[in-house]
N, C-alpha and C positions, 0 to 999 in steps of 0.2 A: 504494500500500500504506500503510495507516495506521501511525502511530508506535506502537511498542510501549508498553504501559502501564508506567510506572516501578515499580509495585508488583508486577509479574509477576516471580516468582522461578524459575519452571520452566514448560516447555511439554511436556505429555504427549501421546502419540499414542493413548492408550487410557484409557478412563474408570477402569479398575481401577488403573492406575498413578497416575492423578490422585488417586484416593481414598487410596492408600497414602502418597503424598507429603503429603497434607493430614493424615493420621493421624500421620505421622512428625513433622511440624512441630508439631502439637498436643502431642505428647509432650515437646516442648522449649518449651512455653508460647508458641508462635507460632500465632496464629489465621490461617487461610487458607481461601480458597474457590476453586472451579473455575469458570472462565468460558469460554464458547465462543460462536462465532457462531451466531445462530439457525439452526435447520434450515430448509431450503428445500423447499417442496413444488412440484414441477413437474407440471403437468397437460398431458397430450397432448390437443390440441383435437379431433382427429378421433375417437379412441377413448374419450376421457374418463378414461383411466387416469392415476392420480396416482402420482408417485414422490417419496418423501421422501429427501433426501440427509442421511445421518447426519453428526454433528459429526466433523470430522477432527482438530482440535487442541483441547486443553484447557489454558487458561492458568491456572496456579496463582498467585493474588494474595494477598498478605498483607493483613490487616485494618488493621494499624498500619504505615504506610510506614516509620517509623523502624526497624522490625525486618527490612526487606527484605534488607539486606546480611548480617545474621546468618543469615537463612534461606538465602540463596544459598550461604554458606560451609558450612552444615550439609549441604546437598544435594551440594555439590562434594566434601566429605569422604566422604560415603557412596558417591558415584559412583566416586571414586578407590579406596576400599576394595573395592568390588565388582569393579572392573577388576583390581586386584591379586589378589583371590581367584580370578578366572577364569584369570589367568596361572598361579597356583599349581596349580589343578586340572588345567589343560592339561599342565603339566610332570609332575605325578604320574602321568599316563596314558602317558607315554613309556616305551618299552621298549628294550632293547638297551644298548649301552655307547657312550661317547664318549671319545676320547683328548684329553688336555690336557697342554700343556708348561709346566713350572714356569719362571717368569721368573728365579728365583734360581739354581737348580742346572742348568737346561736339560734335565732328564730328563722323559720323557713317562710318563704313567700313565693307566690306563683307569678310567673312572667310570661308574656307572649313569646311563642317559640322563635319568632324572628329576632329576638334579642339575645339568643344563645351566642356565647363567645364574646359578649360585651361586658362593660362595667356599668353598674347602675347604683342608685342611692337606695339604701335599705329603707323601706317604708316604716320600719319599727324604730330604728335608732339613728338614722340619717348618715350612717357610715357608708363608704364605698364598698361595694361587694361585686364579686365576679359571678356572672351568670354562665354556668358551665356549658361547653359545647362538646358533646360526645365524640365529634369528629376530630377535635383537636388532640394531638398526641404530644404530650409533654414528657414522655418517658426518657427522651434523649437529652433533655435540658438540664444543665448543671446550675442549680440555684445557689451554690455556695454552701457554706456551713450554716447550720441553724443558729439563730440569734439566741443568746442566753437570756432567759427571763429573770428580771431582778425583783 
């Protein structure tokens, strides 16, 4: 497998996505182009039928190598924003209620399901409380050492 080109800032699976990325970078004064492996034409020797394999990947390369890191950062920011927006949209579609217990007063309260994964004010004591989201996985997060209670 050949080494990736250092000027490549994104690899798209679709020509339309590649075009959008190029337009996005251009709007930030970063010139870029899409590159792909040449299409291959395979001819069947017996029937003479030819088959063209379409491009599968489109490498987006910046014209000025010094701008590659800036382009990668811009694309990452957009991808993160899109990911966050998809989570918000998914949460807004939830229905029903969820119970959450306040860590301060220990009382439980019911919340609309679309608030799962957010922070709210406890209706009993006024403290901030987490409304748990069962889809959030915190198992790999290191929260440091427990604080000693005085």
